[in-house]
C-alpha positions in Angstrom: 31.0 -38.0 19.7 28.2 -40.6 19.9 26.1 -38.4 22.2 26.5 -35.3 19.9 25.5 -37.4 16.9 22.4 -38.8 18.7 21.5 -35.2 19.9 21.6 -33.9 16.3 19.4 -36.8 15.2 17.0 -36.1 18.1 17.0 -32.4 17.3 16.0 -33.1 13.7 13.3 -35.5 14.9 11.9 -32.8 17.2 11.5 -30.5 14.2 9.8 -33.2 12.2 7.4 -34.1 15.0 6.6 -30.3 15.4 6.0 -30.1 11.7 3.6 -33.0 11.8 1.8 -31.7 15.0 1.2 -28.2 13.6 -0.4 -29.1 10.3 -4.0 -28.0 10.9 -5.8 -29.1 7.8 -8.5 -31.5 6.7 -8.1 -35.3 6.9 -7.2 -35.8 3.2 -4.5 -33.1 3.5 -3.3 -34.7 6.7 -2.8 -37.9 4.8 -0.9 -36.0 2.2 1.5 -34.4 4.8 1.8 -37.7 6.5 3.1 -39.2 3.2 5.6 -36.4 3.1 6.9 -36.8 6.7 6.7 -40.6 7.4 9.8 -41.5 5.4 11.7 -38.8 7.2 10.7 -40.1 10.6 12.0 -43.6 9.5 15.4 -42.1 8.6 15.7 -40.3 12.0 15.5 -43.1 14.6 14.5 -42.7 18.2 17.1 -43.2 20.8 16.7 -44.2 24.4 18.6 -41.8 26.7 19.4 -41.7 30.3 18.3 -38.8 32.5 21.7 -36.9 32.2 21.6 -37.2 28.5 18.0 -35.9 28.4 19.1 -32.8 30.4 21.9 -32.1 27.9 19.4 -32.4 25.0 17.1 -29.8 26.7 19.9 -27.2 26.4 20.2 -27.7 22.7 18.9 -24.9 20.5 16.4 -26.2 17.9 16.9 -23.2 15.6 18.3 -22.7 13.1 18.0 -26.0 11.1 21.0 -27.2 9.3 21.3 -26.6 5.6 20.9 -30.4 5.2 17.6 -30.4 7.1 16.4 -27.5 4.9 17.3 -29.3 1.7 15.6 -32.5 2.9 12.4 -30.5 3.4 12.7 -29.0 -0.1 13.3 -32.5 -1.6 10.2 -33.9 0.1 8.0 -31.0 -0.9 9.1 -31.5 -4.5 8.3 -35.2 -4.3 4.9 -34.5 -2.8 4.0 -31.9 -5.4 5.0 -34.3 -8.3 3.4 -37.5 -6.9 -0.2 -38.4 -7.9 -2.6 -38.3 -5.0 -6.3 -37.7 -4.1 -5.8 -34.0 -4.5 -3.8 -34.2 -7.7 -6.8 -35.7 -9.4 -8.6 -32.5 -8.6 -5.9 -29.9 -8.9 -3.3 -31.5 -11.1 0.3 -32.6 -10.6 3.1 -30.1 -11.0 6.0 -30.7 -13.3 9.4 -31.4 -11.7 10.7 -27.9 -12.8 7.7 -26.1 -11.4 7.7 -28.2 -8.2 11.4 -27.4 -7.6 10.7 -23.6 -7.9 7.7 -23.8 -5.7 9.5 -25.9 -3.1 12.4 -23.5 -2.9 10.1 -20.6 -2.5 8.0 -22.3 0.1 11.0 -23.3 2.2 12.7 -19.9 1.8 9.5 -18.0 2.8 8.9 -20.3 5.8 12.5 -20.0 7.0 12.4 -16.2 6.7 9.2 -16.0 8.7 10.4 -18.3 11.4 13.8 -16.7 11.6 12.3 -13.3 12.2 10.5 -14.8 15.2 13.7 -16.3 16.4 15.6 -13.0 16.2 13.0 -11.5 18.6 13.3 -14.5 21.0 17.0 -15.2 20.9 17.1 -16.3 24.5 14.7 -19.2 23.8 15.5 -22.6 22.5 13.9 -22.0 19.1 11.0 -24.3 19.6 8.4 -21.6 18.6 10.4 -20.9 15.5 10.5 -24.6 14.5 6.7 -24.7 15.0 6.2 -21.6 12.9 8.6 -23.0 10.2 6.6 -26.2 10.1 3.2 -24.5 10.1 4.1 -22.0 7.4 5.8 -24.6 5.2 2.7 -26.9 5.3 0.3 -24.0 4.7 2.2 -22.8 1.7 2.6 -26.3 0.3 -1.2 -26.9 0.5 -1.7 -23.5 -1.3 0.7 -24.6 -4.0 -1.1 -27.9 -4.4 -4.5 -26.2 -4.7 -3.1 -23.7 -7.3 -2.2 -26.6 -9.4 0.2 -26.6 -12.4 0.7 -23.4 -14.3 -0.5 -23.0 -17.9 2.0 -23.2 -20.6 1.8 -19.4 -21.0 2.4 -18.9 -17.3 5.5 -21.0 -17.3 7.2 -18.7 -19.8 9.9 -16.4 -18.3 8.0 -13.6 -16.5 9.6 -10.6 -18.2 8.1 -8.0 -20.6 9.6 -5.5 -23.0 7.6 -2.4 -23.7 8.8 0.3 -26.1 7.1 3.7 -26.1 8.2 7.1 -27.1 11.7 5.9 -27.8 11.9 4.4 -24.3 12.3 0.7 -23.7 11.1 -0.9 -20.4 12.4 -4.3 -19.1 9.8 -5.5 -16.6 10.0 -8.7 -14.5 7.1 -7.8 -12.1 4.3 -9.7 -13.8 2.6 -12.7 -12.3 2.9 -14.0 -8.7 5.9 -13.0 -6.6 9.0 -15.0 -7.5 11.8 -15.8 -5.0 14.9 -15.7 -7.2 17.9 -17.9 -6.8 21.1 -17.5 -8.9 20.0 -19.7 -11.8 16.6 -18.1 -12.1 18.1 -14.6 -11.9 20.6 -15.5 -14.7 17.8 -16.8 -16.9 15.4 -13.9 -16.2 18.0 -11.0 -16.6 19.5 -12.5 -19.8 18.0 -9.8 -22.1 19.8 -7.1 -20.2 23.1 -8.7 -21.3 22.3 -8.7 -25.0 24.8 -6.5 -26.9 23.3 -3.2 -28.0 20.1 -3.5 -26.0 18.2 -0.3 -25.6 16.7 -0.7 -22.2 16.6 2.6 -20.3 13.8 1.6 -17.8 13.8 -1.4 -15.5 11.2 -2.7 -13.1 12.2 -5.5 -10.6 9.1 -5.0 -8.4 7.3 -8.0 -7.0 10.4 -10.2 -7.3 12.3 -11.2 -4.2 16.1 -11.2 -4.6 18.3 -13.1 -2.2 22.1 -12.6 -2.0 22.8 -15.3 -4.6 20.4 -13.7 -7.1 21.8 -10.2 -6.3 25.3 -11.5 -7.1 24.1 -12.3 -10.6 22.2 -9.0 -11.0 25.0 -6.7 -9.8 27.4 -7.0 -12.8 24.4 -6.9 -15.2 23.1 -3.7 -13.7 26.5 -2.2 -13.6 26.8 -2.8 -17.4 23.6 -1.0 -18.2 23.5 1.7 -15.5 24.8 4.5 -17.8 21.8 4.0 -20.1 19.1 3.8 -17.4 16.7 6.6 -16.7 14.1 4.8 -14.7 14.6 2.2 -11.9 11.8 0.5 -10.0 13.0 -1.6 -7.1 9.8 -1.6 -5.1 9.0 -4.8 -3.1 12.1 -6.6 -4.3 13.3 -8.2 -1.0 10.1 -9.5 0.4 10.4 -12.5 2.7 14.1 -12.0 3.3 15.7 -11.8 6.7 16.8 -8.2 7.6 20.5 -9.0 7.4 20.1 -10.5 3.9 17.7 -7.7 2.7 20.1 -5.0 3.8 23.0 -6.7 2.0 21.0 -7.1 -1.2 20.0 -3.4 -1.1 23.6 -2.4 -0.6 24.7 -4.5 -3.5 22.0 -3.0 -5.8 23.0 0.5 -4.6 26.6 -0.1 -5.4 25.7 -1.5 -8.8 23.7 1.6 -9.7 26.0 4.1 -8.2 26.7 6.9 -10.7 23.6 6.3 -12.8 21.8 9.4 -14.0 18.2 8.6 -13.2 15.0 10.6 -13.7 12.7 8.1 -11.9 13.5 6.1 -8.7 11.0 3.9 -6.8 12.1 2.1 -3.6 8.6 1.7 -2.1 7.4 -1.3 -0.1 10.8 -2.5 1.1 10.5 -1.8 4.9 13.6 0.4 4.6 13.7 2.3 7.9 16.9 4.3 8.4 19.1 1.1 7.9 17.5 0.6 4.5 17.8 4.2 3.4 21.5 4.1 4.3 21.9 0.8 2.5 21.0 2.7 -0.6 23.3 5.6 0.2 25.6 5.1 -2.8 22.7 5.2 -5.2 20.9 8.1 -3.5 23.9 10.3 -3.1 24.8 10.0 -6.8 21.5 11.4 -8.1 21.4 15.0 -9.1 18.7 15.0 -11.7 15.8 13.0 -10.2 12.3 14.1 -11.4 10.3 11.4 -9.5 11.0 9.8 -6.2 8.8 7.2 -4.5 9.4 6.1 -0.9 5.9 4.7 0.0 5.2 2.0 2.6 8.8 2.0 3.8 8.6 2.6 7.5 10.2 6.0 7.0 10.7 7.2 10.6 12.1 10.6 11.7 15.7 9.2 11.4 15.0 7.7 8.0 13.5 11.0 6.7 16.6 12.8 7.9 18.7 10.3 6.1 16.9 10.8 2.9 17.3 14.6 3.1 21.0 14.1 4.0 21.8 11.7 1.1 20.0 13.2 -1.9 22.4 15.9 -3.2 19.8 17.9 -5.2 16.0 18.1 -5.7 16.0 21.1 -8.0 14.5 19.1 -10.8 12.1 17.0 -8.6 8.5 17.1 -9.9 7.0 14.1 -7.9 7.7 13.1 -4.3 5.6 10.4 -2.6 5.9 9.4 1.1 2.6 7.6 1.6 2.1 5.2 4.5 5.1 5.7 6.6 5.9 6.5 10.3 7.3 10.0 9.6 5.7 11.8 12.6 6.2 15.5 13.3 10.0 15.4 13.4 10.2 13.5 10.2 7.8 16.0 8.6 10.1 18.8 9.6 12.9 17.0 7.8 10.9 16.5 4.7 9.9 20.2 4.8 13.6 21.0 4.2 13.5 18.8 1.1 10.4 20.6 -0.1 12.0 24.0 0.3 14.7 22.8 -2.2 12.2 21.5 -4.7 11.0 24.7 -6.5 9.3 22.9 -9.5 7.5 20.2 -7.5 4.2 19.3 -9.1 3.0 16.2 -7.2 3.5 15.8 -3.4 2.0 13.0 -1.4 2.6 12.6 2.4 -0.6 10.7 3.4 -0.9 8.3 6.3 2.4 9.4 7.9 1.4 10.1 11.5 2.1 13.8 11.1 0.5 16.0 13.8 0.0 19.7 14.2 3.6 20.8 14.5 4.7 18.7 11.5 1.6 19.9 9.6 2.5 23.5 10.1 6.1 22.9 9.0 4.9 21.0 5.8 2.4 23.8 5.1 5.0 26.5 5.3 7.3 24.5 3.0 4.6 23.7 0.5 4.1 27.4 0.0 7.5 27.4 -1.8 6.2 24.9 -4.3 4.1 27.3 -6.4 3.8 25.0 -9.4 2.1 22.2 -7.4 -0.7 20.4 -9.3 -1.5 17.5 -6.9 -1.4 17.6 -3.1 -2.3 14.5 -1.0 -1.8 14.8 2.8 -4.9 12.9 3.9 -5.0 10.7 7.0 -2.8 12.7 9.3 -3.4 14.5 12.6 -3.1 18.1 11.4 -5.9 19.7 13.4 -7.2 23.2 13.1 -3.8 25.0 13.6 -2.1 23.2 10.7 -5.3 23.7 8.6 -5.0 27.4 9.1 -1.3 27.3 8.1 -2.2 25.2 5.0 -4.8 27.8 4.0 -2.1 30.4 3.7 0.0 28.1 1.5 -2.6 27.1 -1.0 -3.8 30.6 -1.6 -0.8 31.2 -3.8 -1.4 28.1 -6.1 -2.7 28.6 -9.6 -2.1 25.2 -11.1 -3.6 22.9 -8.4 -6.0 20.2 -10.0 -6.2 17.7 -7.1 -6.3 18.2 -3.4 -6.8 15.4 -0.8 -7.5 16.7 2.7 -9.5 13.9 4.2 -9.1 12.8 7.8 -7.0 15.7 9.0 -9.2 16.7 12.0 -9.8 20.1 10.4 -13.3 20.6 12.0 -15.4 23.6 10.9 -12.9 26.2 11.7 -10.0 24.7 9.7 -12.3 23.5 6.8 -14.0 26.9 6.3 -10.7 28.8 6.2 -9.3 26.2 3.7 -12.4 26.4 1.5 -12.3 30.1 1.4 -8.6 30.0 0.4 -9.3 27.5 -2.4 -12.3 29.6 -3.4 -10.1 32.7 -3.9 -7.2 30.8 -5.6 -6.9 30.7 -9.3 -6.4 26.9 -9.3 -8.6 24.9 -11.8 -9.4 22.2 -9.2 -10.8 18.9 -10.5 -10.7 16.6 -7.5 -11.5 17.7 -3.9 -11.6 15.3 -1.0 -12.4 16.5 2.6 -13.9 13.3 4.1 -13.8 12.6 7.8 -13.1 16.1 9.1 -16.1 16.6 11.4 -17.6 19.2 9.1 -21.1 20.4 10.0 -23.7 22.7 8.6 -21.6 25.6 9.9 -19.3 25.1 7.0 -22.0 24.4 4.4 -22.1 28.0 3.1 -18.3 28.0 2.5 -18.6 24.6 0.9 -21.3 25.8 -1.5 -19.5 29.0 -2.4 -16.3 27.0 -3.1 -18.2 24.5 -5.4 -19.8 27.3 -7.4 -16.5 29.1 -7.8 -14.9 25.9 -9.3 -18.0 24.6 -11.2 -16.2 24.8 -14.6 -13.4 22.4 -13.6 -14.7 20.1 -10.8 -15.1 16.4 -11.6 -15.2 14.7 -8.2 -16.3 15.9 -4.7 -15.8 13.7 -1.7 -17.4 14.9 1.6 -18.1 11.6 3.2 -18.0 10.8 6.9 -18.8 14.3 8.1 -21.9 15.6 9.9 -23.6 17.8 7.3 -27.1 16.4 8.0 -30.1 17.4 5.9 -29.6 21.1 6.2 -26.0 21.0 5.1 -26.7 18.7 2.3 -29.5 21.0 1.1 -27.1 24.0 1.0 -24.7 21.9 -1.1 -27.6 20.7 -3.3 -28.6 24.2 -4.1 -25.0 25.0 -5.2 -25.0 21.8 -7.4 -28.1 23.0 -9.2 -25.7 25.3 -11.2 -24.2 24.0 -14.3 -21.2 21.7 -13.6 -20.1 20.6 -17.1 -17.4 18.2 -16.0 -18.9 16.8 -12.7 -18.9 13.0 -12.6 -19.0 12.0 -8.9 -20.4 13.3 -5.6 -19.9 11.5 -2.3 -21.9 12.5 0.8 -22.0 9.0 2.4 -22.2 8.8 6.2 -23.3 12.3 6.8 -26.4 11.7 9.0 -28.6 12.7 6.0 -32.3 11.7 6.1 -35.0 11.4 3.5 -35.5 15.1 2.7 -31.7 15.9 2.3 -31.2 12.8 0.1 -34.1 13.6 -2.1 -33.0 17.2 -2.8 -29.4 16.0 -3.4 -30.5 13.4 -5.9 -32.6 15.9 -7.8 -29.7 18.3 -8.1 -27.3 15.8 -9.8 -29.5 13.3 -11.7 -29.8 15.2 -14.9 -26.2 16.4 -15.3 -24.5 15.4 -18.5 -21.6 13.0 -18.0 -22.5 12.3 -14.3 -21.5 8.8 -13.1 -22.0 8.3 -9.4 -23.9 9.7 -6.4 -22.9 8.0 -3.1 -25.2 8.6 -0.2 -24.8 5.2 1.5 -24.4 4.9 5.2 -26.9 7.7 6.0 -30.2 7.7 7.9 -32.6 7.1 5.1 -35.9 5.4 5.8 -37.2 2.7 3.5 -39.4 5.4 2.0 -36.4 7.7 1.5 -34.5 4.9 -0.3 -37.5 4.3 -2.6 -37.7 8.1 -3.3 -34.1 8.3 -4.4 -34.4 5.1 -6.5 -37.4 6.6 -8.2 -35.5 9.8 -9.0 -32.8 7.6 -10.6 -35.2 5.2 -12.3 -34.0 6.1 -15.8 -30.3 5.8 -14.8 -30.0 3.4 -11.9 -26.3 2.8 -12.6 -25.5 6.4 -11.5 -26.7 5.7 -7.9 -24.4 3.9 -5.5 -25.5 1.1 -3.2 -27.9 2.0 -0.4 -27.6 -1.2 1.7 -25.9 0.4 4.7 -28.5 3.1 5.4 -29.9 3.0 8.9 -33.6 3.8 8.9 -33.6 4.4 12.7 -30.4 6.6 12.7 -29.3 8.8 15.5 -31.7 11.3 16.9 -31.1 14.9 15.9 -31.0 17.6 18.5 -34.3 19.4 19.1 -33.4 22.3 16.9 -33.0 20.0 14.0 -36.5 18.6 14.3 -37.5 15.0 14.5 -37.2 14.4 10.8 -40.8 13.5 10.3 -41.9 16.6 8.4 -39.7 16.4 5.3 -41.7 19.1 3.5 -41.1 21.6 6.3 -37.4 20.8 6.4 -37.1 21.0 2.6 -38.7 24.4 2.6 -35.8 25.8 4.7 -33.7 25.7 1.5 -35.5 28.7 0.2 -34.2 30.8 3.0 -30.5 29.7 2.8 -28.2 32.1 1.0 -25.0 31.0 -0.6 -22.6 33.9 -0.3 -19.8 34.0 -2.9 -16.5 35.2 -1.3 -15.3 38.4 -3.0 
């Protein structure tokens, strides 16, 4: 019994020494942390042990800390945040209530971070987790000290009520992220319990719920679920261990089961397939969703299939966003089945989802069924030429498309030209077009110019950055831009290997347009003289010209057929011989 008692004492002492050792801050803050830890070291005496006892201690796991040890840390952080010190004279001393909230959040966040490390290294003794726990706690405490006490306004309950068009929003997402315990959740959600409240929209984003807080929220949500039309649960379990996060998601799902929502946002919760299925009760009860957001969720192939499996109907879906996931080709094929069942979809985003050619073809075929599409964002994937050709067939049927984001799809000239021709021939009133980072060269310039002219009445923004249009390509585009573009506000041809002549012609083409706001030609090969030329053209409206600080006067050498770039007048004269052929 005595040996076990001494071992527990020693284990706690190890944690404290690790805490003290891994505080890497300046001398004054070291004194501050020392003041925090020294009384604890006094309370946990050192014991002299024989060799056998030392061997037994080595087998003891140092993680997780006991609840008592965690509470001791919280108490000492509170004391430190409320005690006058060298730093408090500069940043201020926190009130006891504010310090208690900060201390709980600091310890909870540090514990969650360290516990995630321990789960990956379960065969270890937990030493690295203790070290991370200590280091994270100390770092967060110093940040809290430097933030100082909140103003009186900031200390008010962080919820907001907004009434608009007979809809009332209850929003607790304002301010810094808050780690809720049961008491704080009870206080914060009190308005939802008021008899006769009219809340039909709730936003719990940027507020981390633990199991205790979720237990408070569940009956409250259940009591108002029949009146809810919009639910935003994005980023509401941050910093929680996976097991706790999944339990909280399941509790919220059960509470909202049977609600008749029009809008549901579950973004930024690292769902994966486990998370999606934790929300199965909620998802499977939704037949009238109009907007669904699953962004930044680690949606893999399996998770995408789970989404398609659980949602019973998307016939009324108008907005579907899957941005920044790990969907891949197989996941994209699953999502394609969802698209085929969404006949009135207007806004589809599947950007940064690791979709390759096979998935791109599947998505493109499915998109063709969504004839009412207004916004399409599939940038930052690995479609390639084949998927670009498939997409061109899909978008040719659109007549309502106002925004299309096709950047970083590896389209190259072949895929880009076919897409541009399809957009040119479509009846869509396009306003925003982005095709950055697709290795587009002068070979596609004629198609680009014809497309621009065909949409000149509606276009507001054109982004062709990070391609290889060079001077000749930019001149073809400049000639097209000499036409009247009554709504054009922004042109981006940054990082296109453009030199002095191309930049000068482009600047002259847009500088006088009414309502124009920005020309971005940074990151090109402008000489100092070229920069001065462009600035001179914009001398009466310098705010319309973007920064030019990343231009490389040396640049890369063009091929021989492009010339050496020294004779700008000769290069500029080529413009006269370039025809822009409008597709019939």
